[in-house]
C-alpha positions as CSV (number, residue, x, y, z in Angstrom):
1,M,6.6,7.0,-6.6
2,I,5.7,10.6,-7.4
3,K,8.1,13.1,-5.7
4,V,7.1,16.2,-3.9
5,T,9.0,19.0,-5.5
6,K,7.9,21.9,-3.2
7,V,6.4,22.2,0.3
8,I,5.4,25.3,2.1
9,A,3.9,25.3,5.6
10,K,0.6,27.1,5.9
11,P,-1.5,27.9,9.0
12,N,-3.7,25.3,10.7
13,S,-1.5,22.2,9.9
14,C,-1.8,22.7,6.2
15,L,0.9,22.3,3.5
16,Y,1.1,23.7,0.0
17,I,2.4,20.9,-2.1
18,E,3.7,20.7,-5.7
19,L,4.3,17.3,-7.2
20,E,6.7,16.4,-10.1
21,N,3.7,15.5,-12.3
22,G,2.5,19.1,-12.2
23,L,-0.3,18.6,-9.6
24,S,-0.4,21.0,-6.7
25,G,-2.7,22.0,-3.9
26,E,-3.1,22.9,-0.3
27,I,-3.7,19.9,2.0
28,S,-4.4,19.5,5.7
29,I,-2.5,16.9,7.7
30,D,-4.1,17.8,11.0
31,D,-5.8,14.4,11.2
32,I,-2.4,12.6,11.3
33,L,-0.7,14.8,13.8
34,W,-1.0,12.3,16.7
35,G,1.5,10.4,18.7
36,E,4.7,11.5,20.3
37,I,6.7,12.2,17.1
38,F,4.0,14.6,15.7
39,T,3.3,16.5,19.0
40,P,5.9,19.2,18.2
41,L,4.3,19.9,14.8
42,K,1.2,21.2,16.6
43,D,3.3,24.3,17.3
44,Q,3.1,26.5,14.2
45,Q,6.6,27.8,14.5
46,Y,7.9,24.2,14.6
47,F,5.5,23.2,11.8
48,K,7.2,25.8,9.6
49,K,10.5,23.9,9.8
50,V,9.2,21.4,7.2
51,Y,11.6,20.5,4.5
52,L,12.1,18.0,1.6
53,D,14.8,15.4,1.8
54,D,16.7,14.3,-1.4
55,Q,14.0,11.7,-2.2
56,G,11.2,14.2,-2.1
57,I,9.8,13.1,1.3
58,I,8.4,15.7,3.6
59,N,10.3,15.9,6.9
60,W,10.7,17.9,10.1
61,P,13.9,18.2,12.2
62,N,12.7,15.7,14.9
63,G,12.4,12.9,12.4
64,A,8.6,13.2,11.7
65,D,7.8,12.5,8.1
66,V,4.7,11.9,5.9
67,A,4.7,9.2,3.3
68,P,4.8,10.5,-0.3
69,E,1.9,8.2,-1.2
70,E,-0.3,9.9,1.5
71,I,0.7,13.3,0.2
72,Y,-0.1,12.3,-3.4
73,R,-3.5,10.9,-2.4
74,R,-4.4,14.1,-0.5
75,V,-3.3,16.4,-3.4
76,V,-5.3,14.3,-5.9
77,C,-8.4,14.4,-3.7
78,T,-8.1,18.1,-3.2
79,S,-7.6,18.6,-6.9
80,K,-10.7,16.6,-7.7
81,K,-12.8,18.6,-5.2
82,S,-11.6,21.9,-6.5
83,H,-12.6,20.9,-10.1
84,K,-16.2,20.1,-8.9
85,T,-16.9,23.6,-7.6
């Protein structure tokens, strides 16, 4: 599993991500912010409380998290798209 080494909240449910393998990019997670656990993340001030746990998993104080595999997939897709332009 590839670890996330840096996460920064950006506007519009986006995150700037850096991975331990050197890949980085800005991704949107707006499409997965549904359900009770993710409702608070729709507030930008709460969204900014994102942090990494000791395993490199993206978390918020209410227990919401995003699987590292999903983050990796999105960063790789974003990276491929940016190289095509």
